N, C-alpha and C positions, 0 to 999 in steps of 0.2 A: 714621357714625350719621346717620339721617334720621328725620323725624317724619311719621307718617301720621295723617290724621284721617278718621274714618268719616263717612258721611252723617248719622249721629245725633250727631256731635260728639265721639265718643270718640277718644282720642289714644294712639298707640303709638309708642315709640321703637324703630326697627328697624335691622338691619344685615345685610349679605349675607356669605355664606361659601360655600366649596366644599361640595357635598353629601357627606355621610358615610354609611357603610353603615347605621348605626343610625337614620338618618332615615326608612328605608323604611316603618316601621310608621305613623308620623305622616302620611307622604305618602299611604299607602293610605286613611287616614281622610278625606283631602281630595278624593278622587276621587268625582265624581258621574256619573250616567248621561249627562249632557250631555258630560262630559269624554270618556267612552268613545266616544260617537258622533263627537266632533270629531277625536280623535286615533287612534281605532281600538281596539276592545276587545283584539284580539290583540296590537296594538302595545304597549298599556299592560301587558298581562300579561308580555310579553317584556321590557319595560323594567324592571318591578319585580321579577319573580321571578328574572330572570337578572342583577339588579343592573346592568342596562344603563346606568341613569341615572348610575352611578358608574364602572362598569368600561369601557364602550365609548363613552360619550359624550365628545366633545372638551371640553365644558364643562357642568357641572351645578351650578346655583346654588340655594342654600337661603336664604330670608329668614327671620330670627328676630327676635323682640322682645327686650327687655332681660332677660326671664326665660328666654331660650333656648327659648321655645316656637316651633314652626315655624308661620310665617304663610303661606308660599308656597314653591313649588319650580318650577324650569324646567330643561329639558334641551335642550342644543343640540348638533347633530351637523353634520359637514361634508358631508352628502349628504341628499337629500330622504327624507321618510317616505312611506307609502302606496304604495311601489314604483312611483312615477311614472317612474322611470328607474333604471338600474343606478348604483351608487355611483361608478363610474369614468368615467361619460360624461354626467352630468346637465347639464354646461355647454352642450352643443349643444341640448338640449331647451329650456333657458331662453333661449338666444339666439334661437331660433325664436319663442318666446313674445313677447318684446319686445326687439328689438335695441338699443333706446335705453337700456336699463338695463345699465351696464357691469359686470355681476357677473362675478367670477372666483373660483376657489377660495381666493385670498388674502383677498378682502374679503367673503366670504359665509359665513353659517351658517344652519342650518335649525332652527326650534323643533320639537322632537318631543313635548314635553309641557309643560303649564302647569297648575298647581293652586294654589288659594289659599283662604284663609278668606273666605267670601262678603262679609262686612261691609267688608273692606279690600282686596278683589280689585283694584280699579282702581289704587289707590296702590301695591299690591305689584307689579303688572305693570310699571308705569312705573319703579319703583325697580330691579327686576331688569334691565329693558332698559337703563337708564342705566348700571348697574354693568357689564353685559356690554360695552357700547361703551367704557367707561372701561378695562376690563381688557384689551381686545384693540384696540389703536390702529389696526391695519390693517383692522378690520372696518367696512364701510359699509352692508351690507344684511343683514337678517334676514328669511328667508322663512318663511311659514306655509302649509302645504298642508292643505286640508280638503275633504271631499266637497262637490260644487258645490251640493247641495240644502241644506247646513247654513249657518246664519248663525253669525257669530263670537261672538254673545252680547254683553252690555253691557260686558264687560271688555276683551277683545282688540280689539274694534272701535275702541277709543280709541287704539290704537297701530299697527294694521295697516290697509292699504287694498288692495283687490283690483286685480290687474293683468291677469287673464285666467284661462283654463281650459286644462288639459292632460289627456290621457288617462292611464290607469294601465296598467302592464304586466300586472297581475294581475286587476284588476277591470274590469267592463264600463262602469262609469260614469265620468264626467269628474270632475276635481278642480279646485277653485278655488285659485289662487295669490294669496297676500296678501303684501305687502311692508312692512317697517318701515325707514325711512331714518334714518341716523345724525344728520343735521342737526336732527332734531326733538327729540333727547334729549341728545346730547353732541357738539355740532357742532365742525367744524374751527375753529381760531382765525383771526381776521382779523389779518394781519401788515402793518405799515406802518412808515415811518420815524418815529423818535421826534421829539416836539416838546417844547419847554421846559415847556409847560403840563401834560405828563404827569408832571412831578415830584411833584406832590402825591398822585397816585394810586399812584405806585411806591414812594415813600419808606416808607410803612408796611410794605410787603412786605419791603423790604431790612432794616428795623429788626427785624422779627420773626426774621430769620435771623442777623444779625450787626450789631454797632454799630461794628466796627473801622474800616470805611471812613469813616464819619461822623467818628469821633474822629481819624482820620489826615488826611483831606482837607477837613474842614469840613462844615458843615450842607448846603451847596448843591453838593456834589461831583457829584451826578447831573446837575443842570442845567448845570453847567460842562462835563461830559462830552458832553452832548447838543449844546451850542452849539459844541463843538470839532470837529464833523464836517467831514471833507474827503474827498478821493478815497481816502485810505488808511484813514480811520477812519469807521465808520458806527455808528449806534445805531438799533435797531429795537425796536418794542414789539408785543405782541399785545393785542388789545382785545376785550372782550365788552360789547355794548350800549353802546359809546362810552366805556367805562372801561378804562384800561390795566391789565392783570393780569399782565404779564410783560415782561421787558426783556433785551436782548442787545446787548452792545457787541462789534464785530468790528474787526480791524485786519489790514492786509496786510503790515505789517512784522514779519518773523519772523527770529529769530536762528538761521539755518540751520547755521552753523558749530557752535554749541553743541549743537544737536540731532544733528548728524552725529557729534559726539564722544561723545555719551551714549547714543544709541539706535540700534538696528539698523533702519534705514529702507530696507534693500536691496529688500524686496518692493515698495516704493512708489517705487522709483527715487529715493530720497533726498528725496522731496517736491519734486523739481526737474523742469523741462522737459528732455527728452532733448537732449543736445548732442554734436556729433561728437567733441569732445575728452574725453568722459567715459571714465574708466578703470574698467571693470567686471570685467576679468579680472586675476587675479594674474600676475606675471611667471612665465616658464617655470620658473625655479629654485625658485619657491615652491610647486611642486606638492605635494599632500598625498596620503597614502595613503588608499585606500578603506576604508570602515568599514561593516560591516553594521549598526552602530547607527543608521544613517540610513535603514534600511528603512522604506518607506511603511506607512501605517496600513491595510494590506490583509491579509486572511488568506486562504489558499487551501490547505487541507490536501491537496488532490489534486495540487498542483504541488510535488512534493518537490524538484525541481531548482532551484527559484527561488533559494534562499539558498545553493546550492552552486556556482552559476555564477560564473566569474571576474567581478569587478566592473569596470565600465568606469571610465575616468578620471573623476574628479569635477569638476564645474563649480564655480565659486565659489558658486553657489546651493546645490549639494549640500553644499558645505563648511559653509555656514551652517546647514543642517539638522543636521549633526553637532554643531555648536557649540551647538545648542539655541536657535535664533532663531525668531522668527516667519518663516515661509518661504512660498514657493510661491504667489505670486500668478499666476493664469493669464494667459498672453499674450493680449492682445486688440488690436483694431485701432483704428479711428478713435474708437470710443465711449470707450475708456479710454486715450487716447493718452499720458497722463502716466505710465502704468505701463509700465516697460521690459519688453519681451517676454522678456528673458533671465531674469527672476525668475518662477518658474513656480508653478503651482496651489497652492491653500491647503492646507497641512498644518500648522497651528500646532503648535508643540511644546508640548504641554499641560504638560509638566514645567516649562517656563519661565513659562507663564501662572499656574501655581499659585504662591502667594506664601509657601508654607511651605518651609523649608529644613532640612536636617540637616547638621551638621558632624560627621563621624564621627571620634571620637577613636580613633586606631589601637590604643590599649591598652585600650579599653573592653570590658566584657562583651558577649557576643552576637556574632553573625557577620553582622549585617545589612549593614554597610558593604562586606563582600566579596561579598554576593549581588547587589547592584545599586548601582553607584557610578560616578561619573565624576570624573576628576581635576580639581582646580581649575585652570582654564586660565589661561595667561598671555596677556593681551590683545595684548601687543606682537608675538606670533607670528602674529596673525591678519591676513589681508588685508582691508582695508576699501576699498570703492569710492570713487572721487573723482568728484564731480559738478560740472560746469562750467556747467550750465544755470541759467537764472533760477528763482527760487522759484515753485512752483506751488501754494503754500498760503497761506491766511490763518488767523488764530487768533481764537478767542473769548476776549475779555479779561474780560468780566463777564457773568454770566447769573443771572437770578432770575425765578421764576414763582410765582404763587399756587398753593398745594398742590392745590386742587380741580381745577386745569387742567393739572397737571404731566404727565399722561398724553399730552397733545397737544403736548409740547415739540418734537417733530420738525417740527411745522408751521412753525417758524422757518426751517428749512434751505433750502427752495425760495427763499425771499425773499432770504436772505443770500448764497446762491450767485449770484443774479441781480445782486447788487451788485458781484461780482467775476467777470465773464464769462471772464477769462483764468486763473482759478484752478480747479484740479480737486480740491484737498484742503482740508478744514477740520480744524483741530487744536485741541485744548484740553488744557492741563496742569493737574493738580489735585494737591494734597497727597494722598499715597497713603492716608491714613486717611479721606479723604472718603467717606462712604457712597455707594454707586453709585445714581445717580438716573436717571430715565426717559430723559433725553436721551443720556447716554453709554452706555446699554445698546445703542444702535444704532451705536456707534463700535467700532473695533478698538483694543485696547490694545497698545501697542508694547512690545516686550521691551527693557529697558535692557541695555547692555553690563555686563560684570561689574565694571568699574572705575568705573561711574557712581556718583557720590555725590550727585546731585540728589535732593532729598526730594520729587520730583514724579513723577507718572505721566503719560505722554503717550498721548493717544487721537487716532485719525485717522478721518475719514469722507470717503469719495470721492463726488464729485458723482453718479456713476452709481448709488450706493446709494439715491438717491431714486426711481429707476425702479420703478414698481409692475407692470411688464409681465412679471415673472419667471414662467415657465411650466415646470411639472414634467410630464414625459411619459415614456412608455416609449421606450427608445432604438431607433433603426433603423440599418440598415447605412450610411445616408448620414451618420450622426453620427460615424463612425469618425475622419475627419480632424480634426474639432473636438476629440474626446476625446484624440487623439494629441497635439495642440497643448497641451491643458490639462495633461496629465500628463508631458510630455516630459522634465522634469528629475527626476522622482521615481524612486527607486531600484527600486521595484516596479512601474514602469509597464508592464513586459512582462506581469506577472500581471494587471493591470487590463485591458489590451488583449486578452489571451488569453481572459479571462472574457467580455468584451464580444463577442468573435468567437464564442465558444461559444454565447452567448445568441442572437445573430443567426442562427446556423446551426441550432441544435437546440432552443432554449428550455429545455434541460435540461443538467445536469452529465453528464460521461461515465458516472457511476454511476446516472444516471436521476433525480436529484433536480431538482425544478422550480426554475427560477431566473428572475429578472427583473432587467433593467438599466434605470435611469432616468437621464435627463439633465435638468439645469436650463438653461433657455435664456432669454437676454435679448437683445432686438433681433437675433434670428436668429444669435446666437453662443452656443456651449456654454460655460457658466461653472461647471458642476458635473456630477459623475458619481457614481452609487451603484449597487452591485450587491448584491442579496439572494438568498438561497435559502431554501427551506423548512427550518425547524429540525427536524432528524431525531432529535436527541438530547434531546428535551424531558423524558423521564423522568429522565435523569441530572441535568439542570438543576434540576428540581423537588426531587430528593432531596439534591442537594449544595449548593444555594444557597438563600438565604432570599428567593426570588422572590415569595413570598406576603406579603412586607412591602409589595409594590406592587400585586399583583393577586389576585383570587380565581381561583385556577388553574382550578377546575372550571367556571367560566363562560366559558372560552375554548376554542374548538374546536382540535383538533390542527393543522389546516391554517392556523389564524390566527397561529401562531407563526413568525416569520421570523428569519433569521440575517443580520446585516449584515456583508458581506465587504469592500466598498470604499466609501469616501465621501471625495470631494474637492470643495471649493467655493472659488471665488475669494474672497479675504478682503474684497473690496469688498462682497460680499453675505453676509458672515458673519452679519449679523443676521437673515437668512432661513433659517438652519440649521434652526430648529424647524419652519418652514413646509415645508422640503424633507422633513424626517422625517415630518411629518403627511401630506404628499402620498404619500410612499412607502407609508404604512399604508393610505391610502384607495385608491390605484390598485392596490396589490398585494393588496387584500382581507385585510390583516393587522390584528391588534389589538395585537401585541407584537413588538418587535425586540430581539435579543440581540447583543451585540458582545463577543467574548472578547479579552483582552489576555494574550498568552503571555509566558513569562519572557524577560527581556532577556539580553544577552550574558553568558556566564560562561566565563572562560578561553578566549575566542576562539571559542566554539561556541554555537550555539543549542540550547536544551534541547528544542525542538520544531521540526519542519519548518514548522509553522504560525506560528512566532514572529513577532509584530508588536506594536508598542506605540503607534503614533501614529494618531490620526484627528482630523480637524478637527471632528467631531461630538462628541467625547468630553466636552467641557465641557457639552453639553446632555443627556448621558445620566446615569443615576444608577448609582453603584457598588452591587453586590449583595453582601451579606455571605455568605461561605462558611458552610456548616453543619457542625457537628461530627458525625462519622459514628460509628455503632456498629461495633465490631469483632465480626463475627458468627462463631460456631463453625459454619461452613457444613456440615461433614461431620455434625455432631451434629444440625443442623436438618433436613437432608435436603430433602424436598419442601416443607417449610415455610420454607425460606430465601427471602430476597428475590430478585427477578429479577436477572439478570446486569447489566441496565442500571442497577440501584441499587447492587449490591454490587461492581461492577468497580473496579479501581484508579483513583484520581483522575487526571484528565487535566491537572491543574495549570495552570489559567489563571484569571485574574481576570475576572469577568463584569460587564458593564455593560448597561443596559437602558433602554428607553423604551416607552411605550404611548400609546394615544390620549389619555387624560386628562392625561398629562404634557406633551403638545405645546403646551398652552395654560396650563401651570402656570408662574407667575412664579418666577424664580430669582435669588437675591441673591448677588452676588459680594463676598466679604470680601477686601479688599486689604491687610489687616494682614500685616506680615512676621513670621512666627512662626519663629524659629530654634531648633532643638533641637540641643544639643551632646551627643553621646554616643549610640551605637547600642545601648544596653543594653536589656534587656527592658522597663524602665520607659519609655524613650524610644519604642520601637516601639509599645508598647501605647497611649501617649499619641497618637501620630500616627494609629494605626489607628482610635482612637476618634473623632478629629476627622473622619476620612473616612467611617467606617461607623457611628459612634455605638455601637460594640460592641467588647468586648475581642478581641484578635487570636488567630488560630489559629497557634500556634508551630510546628505540624508542617509547614505549607505556606505559606511566604512568597509563593509564586507565585500562590496563590489570592487574595491581597490586591492585588498590583501597586501598592504604595505609590509606586513610581517614576512612575506615571501622574499622581500628585497632588503629589509632593514632590520637590524638587531635592535630590540627594544629593551632598555635597562631601566628598571624602576629604582629610583634613588634621588637624592638631593645633591646638587652640585655644591660642594663646600669649599673648593679651591681650584684655582687655575695655575698651573706651572707653565708659564710661557716659554721658558728656556728649554724645558724638557718636552714641551708640547703635549701635555696631558691634563685631563680634568680629574680632580679628586671627587669621588662620589661617596657620600655618607661617611666622610672623614677617613676612609681606610682603603677603598678600592680605587684604582686608576683606570682611565679610559684614554688611550692614546689618540691623537688627532693630527691630521695635516691641515684640515680646514675646520675651524670651530665656528658654529653658527649659534648665536645666542638669541632665543625667541621665548624667554620665560614669561614675558608679559607682566602685567600687574595683577595683584590679588587683593581681595578684601582682607584688611588687617584687623586684629583685635584692638578695639578702641581703648585709649588710655583715659580713665576717668580724670576729671579736673581736680578732684579732691575737695571741692567746695563743700562746706558743712551747711546743709539746707536748714538746720536749726537756726542759723543766723539770717535766714531768708534772703540770700543773695540773688541778684539778677544776672543775666548774661553779661551786662555791661560791667559788672563788678568782678567778673572772673578775669584774673590776669592773663594776658595773651603771651603765653610762654612758648608759642610755636607748637608744631606738631610733635608731641612726645611719643616715643615708642613704648608700648606696653612690654614690661620685662618680667612681670611676676608669672606664676603658674596660670595657665589658661584654665578657667573653670570647666568642669566636665560637661556642664549644661549650657556652655556657650558655643555657638556654631557660626562659622563663616562659610558660606556655600560658594566654593570656587570651581568645583567640578562634580561629576556624577557620584564619585565616591563620597564626597562630603554630604551630598543629598541623601544617599542611602543610609549613612550613619545617623543623620538627623531623623529620618523616618523610623529607623530601628529604635532610636531613643524614645520617640513618641509612643510607639507601640508597646515598648517594654516597661514604660514608667507611668502608665495610666494617665498620660497627659491629655488624652481626648476628653476625659470626663471631669478633670479637676485641674486647677492651677492656671495662672495667667501666663501668656506667651508674649514677650516683647519683641517686636520687629523694629530694629533701629536703623534708620537710613532714609535717604530720599532718592534712591535709584529705582529703575523699573523693576529690579529684582525684588524689592520690598513688596511690590504689588503682586508679582507672581508667587512669592512665598506665602503671602496671606491667602491667596486663592487656593494654593495647594493645601494649606492648613485647614481651610474650610472644607475642602473636598475629602480630606481624610477623616473628617468628623469632628474637628474642634469647633466648639460653639463660638460665634462671633463675639459674644460678650467677654470671652476669655482672652481675646486678641487685642493688643494695644500697638498701634502703628505710631511710632515716635519718630518725628522728622527733625533732624538737627537744622540749625540756621543755614539757609542756602548759601553756597559759595559763588553762585552765578545767578544772573537774572534769567537764565534759561532753565526751565524745568526739564525733567527727564523725558516727559511726553511732548511738551511744547505745543500743546493744542488744547485750548480752553474747553472745547466741546467734549473731547475725550476725557479730560481730567474731571470735568463736572459729572459725567456719567459714572465714572469709576468711584468718585467720592460718594455719590448718591447710593451706589450699590454697597459700599462699605457701611454707610450709616444704616441702610435697610437691614443688614444682618447683624447689627449691633457692635461692629468694630469701632473702637474709640481711637480718634486721631489726635495726636498731640503735636503741635507745630513749634518750630524754633526752640527745641529742647536740647540742652547740652547734658551729656552724661556726667554726673558729679561723683557718685559713689556706688559701689556694690556693697550690699550687706552693711550699710551705714559705716563703711570704712573698715570693717573687720575682715577676717580671712574670706576671700571671695569664692572658695570652692566648697560646695556648689553655690551658685548665685540664688539667693532667696528673696532679695529685694534689690531695686535699682532706684537711685535718686537722680533727679534731673533739675536743672535750672532753666528758666525761661526769661523773656524780657520783662515779665511781671512777677509771678510768684513761683517758687519751686514746687515740685510734687514728688511723691514717692509711690512706687508700684511694687506689689509683691510679684514674685517671678519664679517660675519653675523651668523656664527655657528662654534663652536670650539669643536672638539672631541679629548679627551685626552686618550691615551693608553701608557702613558709615563712609568709608573712603577706600579707594584702591591705591595701592602703592607697590613699589618694588619690595619683594620679600627681603628681610634683613640679611639672611644668610647669603642670598644672591648678591646683594649689595656688597657685603663684606668680601665675598670671593672676587668680585670685580675690582674693588678698591685695593685689596691686598695684591692683586695682579698688576696694579698701576695702570689700569685702563682709565682713560679720562672720563670722569663722571661729574656731571653738573646738574643735580636733581634727577637726571636720567643719564643713561649711557650715551656718550656723544659719538655720533657717526657723521660721515660725509654723505654725499648724494649717491655714492655707489655702495652704501651699507658698510663701509670700512670703519673699524675703530682705529685707534692709534697703533694697533698691531696688524700688520698686513695679513696675518694668518687667521685673524678673528673678525668675523662680520656679525652684525646684529640687526634686528628688525623688530617691528611691532611697538607696542606701547611701552616697552622697556627703554626705548631710545628717544633721543631728541637730535635735531640737526645742530651742527656746530654753529656757534655765534657768528662765524664769518659770513653766514648767509643772511643775517639780519631778518630772520623769519621765525622768531620764537613762538608765534601763535600757531604755526603749522607744525605738526608732528605726524608720525605714522598713525597715531590714534585718530587723526582726521580722515583717514582713508579706509577702504575695505581691506580687512585682514587677508582675505584670500588673494586679492590683487597684489598686496605687498609681498606675500610669500611667492607668488608667481614671478614677480619682477626680480626678487632676490635670486631665485633659481635661474632665471634668464640671464642675469648678470654673471652667473658662475658657469653656466653651461659651456661657454666658449673655452673655459679652462680644460674641459674634459672631452668635448666632442670635436674631433678634428675635421668633421664634415661641415661645421658651421663657419660662416664667414668671420674673419677676425674682426674684433670690435675696434672701431676707429675712435680715437680720442676726440671728445667734443671740443668745439672752439673754446678758446680761453674765456670768453665772456659768458658762454653758456654754463661753464663749470661753476659760476657764481650763483646759479639759479637752482632752487630745489625742484625736484620733479613733482608734477601735478598729475596724480592718477585719477582716472575717470570712473572707476567702478562704483556702483551704488553702495552706500552705507545702509545696512538693514538691521532693524531690531524688531522684536515681536515677542509674543507670549500670550498666555491666557490670564487675563486680568480679573480682579474681583467683579462678581456679577456674571461670571462665565462668558466674558467678552473675549472673543478671539481678536487679537490686535496685531497689526502689521504696519510698519512705517518704513518706507523706502525713500531715500533722498540722496542728492549728489553730495560729494565731499564739500564741506564748507566750515568756516569758523562759526561756532554756535551763536545764533542770533534769535531773539524772541520772534515768534511768528507774526505778532502784530507789527513789529518793526520791519520785517521782510515785506509784508503786504503794503506798507506805506511807501515803499520805494517806487519811483516812477517806472523803473524797468522791471517791475515784478512780473508782469504778464497777467494771467487770469487764472481763476480756479473753477473747477467743476465739482459740485457737491450734490450728492443724492442721499436720501434717507436721513435718519436721525440717530445721534449717538446713543441716547438713552433707550431707544427702541432696539438698538443693536442692528441697525441697517445703514450705518454711516460709511460712506465711500467718498473720499476726496482726492482729486487729481489737480496738481498744480502744473499749468502749462506756461512755460517761460515766454519771453518776448520773441523767441525764434520758433515758437509753436512746437517745442519739444517737451515731452513729459519729463518733469524735473522732480516731482515729489508725488508719492502715493501714500495715503493713509486709509486704513480699513479698520473698522470696529464692528464686529458682527457677533450676534448670538449663535450663529451657525458656523461650522467650519467652512473654510473657503480654500481654493487652490492657490496657496501663497506662491508656489513656484511658478505658476502661470503669470501671476501679477508682476513678479519680478522682471519678467521678460518685456513688460510694457515700458519699463524705465528707459529713457533715451530715445523712444520712438517719436516720430512726427505725428501730430494729431491727425493729419490727413490719412496716414497709414492705418489709423484706428477707425476707418470708415467715416472720415470727416467728423470727428468727434465734436469739435466746437460748434460747427454748423448745426448738427443734429441736436445738441444740447440747447442752443439758442432757440431752435424751433420747437423745444419742449417734446422731443421725440425719445428722450432717454429718461424715463422716470426712475430707473434703478440700474446703477452701473454693475451691480453683481449679476443681474440677468443679462445685461448687455454683453458682458464678457463671457457668457456661457453660450452665446449664439454660435452656430457652426462656422460662420464666415471667419471668425477670429482664431480658429484652431491653428492656422499656419503661423500666426504671430508667435505662438508658444512653442513652435517646433525648433529643435536644436539646430537645424541647418538653415533656418530662415535668414540668419545673419550672412550665410554664404550666398544666398540668393540676392540679398541687398548689395553685397560687394560685386557680384556678377553684373547686376543691372547698372550699377554705378560705372563699372568699367566699360560697359557698352556705350553709355552716354558721354563718357569722357574720352573715348577713343575715336579716332578719325576713321569712320567706316566707309566713307565715300571720298575718293581722291580729290575731287574738285569742290568739296564742301566741308566746312569746318565741323568739328564735333559740337554737340549740344552745349557742352561746358564752355567751349571757346566762344560760341554765339552769346551765351549769357554774359561772359566777361566783356565782349565787345559792346554789348548793350550797356553794361555797367559803366564802361569807360567812354560811352557816347561816341563810339567809332561807327555806329550804325544809326542812321536816322530812320525812325519808324513812323508809319502813319496809323499804326494801331497799338494797342497796349502791349507792352513786352510779354506779358503772360500769354496773351492770345496769340502773339506772333510765334513764340516758342512752341506752343501747343500745335499750331498749324504746321510748322516745320517738322515737328516730331511725327505727325500723322502722314505727311506727304513724302517723307523720306524712308530710308531703309530701317531707321531706328525703331519704328513702331512694330514692325514684323519681328525684329530681333528680340525686342523686349517680350513680346507675346510668346515667341518660341521658347525663350529662356524660362518664363513662368510656367508654361505648359510642361516643359521637360522636367522642371522641379516637381510639379504636382504628380506627374506620371512616375517619376523615379521614387518618390516618397509616398506612393499611394497606400502602402500598408499602414502608414501613420495617419494619412489624410484622405480616407475614403469618402469623406463628406463633400469633397469637391468634384464637380463634373468637368470634363474636358471633351473636345470634339472627338467623336468616334465611340464613346461609351454609351451614348443614348440611342 
């Protein structure tokens, strides 16, 4: 916040922010004729009407007062306006103008527009300039180019001075070049050695941050630290106008042994000076197998052979890539002599940089742990280099700076490196929950080893990182040796070098696509390489990913979209990654870059020939949410179907993106360790929401690539140490956490036989009720509980390897829907129906798993038709007549009448779901409150503030008096989303702080609204789908008998496989959908019908009553309903509602207000309320506003909805 005073003495409190799209209308009102002459009328039109100020500018700043009224706006771009040069070669023009000005693309921006309220224009201009210099620490010069005959006016003349004239490429006249220097607005800090008299200036700064040092070391600890300076310890300050405003204490004594034990410092040669006795290679006998998991962050769809070629033996550095370390520092010579050349170019393993982790419980619901996982490694099996050389690092012991000067923190580094001329590295260790501040944003964070228990994060900065001479340029043939040296140890180096060769020879791909290669150069050495191509699949990207969360797509030309294929940068210069990306955009004439991450290894094979997962730039890109797709009836739509680029099968990759405006966007790194135990739907939804802030797409995990942001550890949680804040995995390894999220869910358990002797002919009534006992003996090898994909694969493998298809009974025990899908799968793999016995235990509820008599009858008829035997109300009594149960050869059951015995070669159990015993024991031993489930409050908290839990593992505390409601009653995805939403405020400073609910509301459990969905393929090859609102389970017949039930619409017949049922509640909203079909149907489309008003479904009820809907399957394949299935239809509904609830005409209430007045009888009507509201709607502005909104929606989304017509296309 700053205060501006006008010449007339008026005062405004102002602040700067990024320009937003809605600012354009106010900005237009601030434009004067003088502005048009100064910046160019055509340029301003282009800026505003193409949203250039927000879309393609590198930095657009709006200055507002405390009422959020716009006072001024300025737009800055990394190339000149008025076409005085091409955007890729302006530097030569300005060097000819004045060689004394050391301007470079790194330290220069150009002002393309400035407007302000006249009365405060001078103050606004200075405030914006100061803010820009503060936001971009590397910036030293801002240029302003205007026609030479124009004066700058009374405002801009106060900050700019002329340096010369240059000609234009387009115009005949010359243009004047004006410059604004940093030192007049936000200067570099003066750094010097600290003196004792600085104590009084510095202590208030320290005390504002923390009083611990004073309490520990006394009131004069700072003066004593300054006095204690010697060759190994130095104290320096930064000063402004003679006053110390910052302090740094540095020391050359570093515990290198501890650092080597805890952190992977291989890329920096252990922070030591190279020594002849260094052991950098593992012994011969410790060779390791190659792994494609270490493939470089490069994609090349045209090079199909890359991943199929035999892998070369891996170096220790490549091994470190596999283990998930910071890797790949480029070999350099004298300039970076402390970095051993054996550790090659930067490809940080982003999975390790992310501080989120998941511990996949092998018994948990969902199959995520099998989709992308890595085994928890044993550190003892890893080779670690031994360094004999002297330490090449010094450390920062203490650092503090006044907040208003924090952006200049890096100014300390030149001075402190000069104090240690023999040291090449500066390190700093911080508690890992320390918010990332400006200084360490320039450091590289070091990855700890898995057995590291230090509660500190280590950051490293190399002396060469201070060099400002980094130059990004197009690659040439002469750069090839330098690039080869840079990428020599990367596993896809051949692909990079092949693309570089292709660029140097043809400038195009073999398929004709334009390509460009760029190198980063420092002191005539290649320290980075990037290769881009034109993005040729842009229609697919727009239609399948929410790229419009970040750009206005229509404001970018097709040729401005680029595809990033390769990116490697020496970690010394990692803080220049954004600059490298910015230069790629400028030199390549691009406005957007896209980087796909293809699926990782699965069962030893890549799912795509383009598969890649690592890029050193990924941390600076933004993940783009995949879009839910409409399932189109292409044959029925005919020529009105979407283009093939839109409707083709998904390519299954996760998309990452950057653009011009993001290259100068600040990014906050959250270092909190968030550990999620359990790969259930709740856990995956939670993680995906943290990454994308949106619920996940369960159809395609590949389109999310959570492994790019999350470490996945496969193991079983066996203990929780709340005091040490770590989880014990598989009884030996530990995973540290700051926030622990428990989402293990419930799993099918091995049933415990009652032990009844069927020779005594007992009935169920005679079986003693000893409660639910846990099975503790050895699990028979032919007993299966199917909890995830891996369990299913094991069962199928057993069937195929043991001749189960041709002989032997299979018992399926349970009464859940999974028993039916299992039977259908067994029939499909070739097992004869007569070999299958479906044994259903006595029901524990009056509600069946399907809860629809028509569907159940059809399924049971199908079972009988294929010879499957159904046994009801049967309790498992014994395996193998009470003898050793492994393997199971027979099973005995009791019933309400007489017992029976079945021979058995395979036993599937779906008897009950419960919390896994090891999970329960870990929770119980950790003293977490457990009452048949883990007890939580309405904010997901357990009795430990650092531990949250969600999903079917949990129950609400008894204080809510709602034991019948649990998380199992609601949608798992929504629970995960709400859990993440509850935690985002802890990590995202841009979010509004969460307000505490009123005391009475805290006594109520939250009621989530997302649909509960179940489905599968049932016996008889019936495709089944059931969608319903969250509710306490009640038999369907009881529901229908309620007076408030509403109505149902049913077409088709269950036994014929044409059954479609919709339940419309009393408010005319779709509440339940049940489908049973012999043919596959678009389930994702039908899910979108849930919660819609029946009139929105083309007056569904009226049409059904008039017998105009013989088949709901055909009805929802008609072209008119495609918009209902569109992912942005919900946004249209919100927009239309906002129109009807807002007061669009001053002297007339809104439609919503009118409806409320009619409800409250404040208006006496001579006609029916519905007719009155309809007439008002048509006679006022609301009708035209609604029509315009709908037409805009159809026009904007025409690539998805070409089947709709609108005015002007016919």
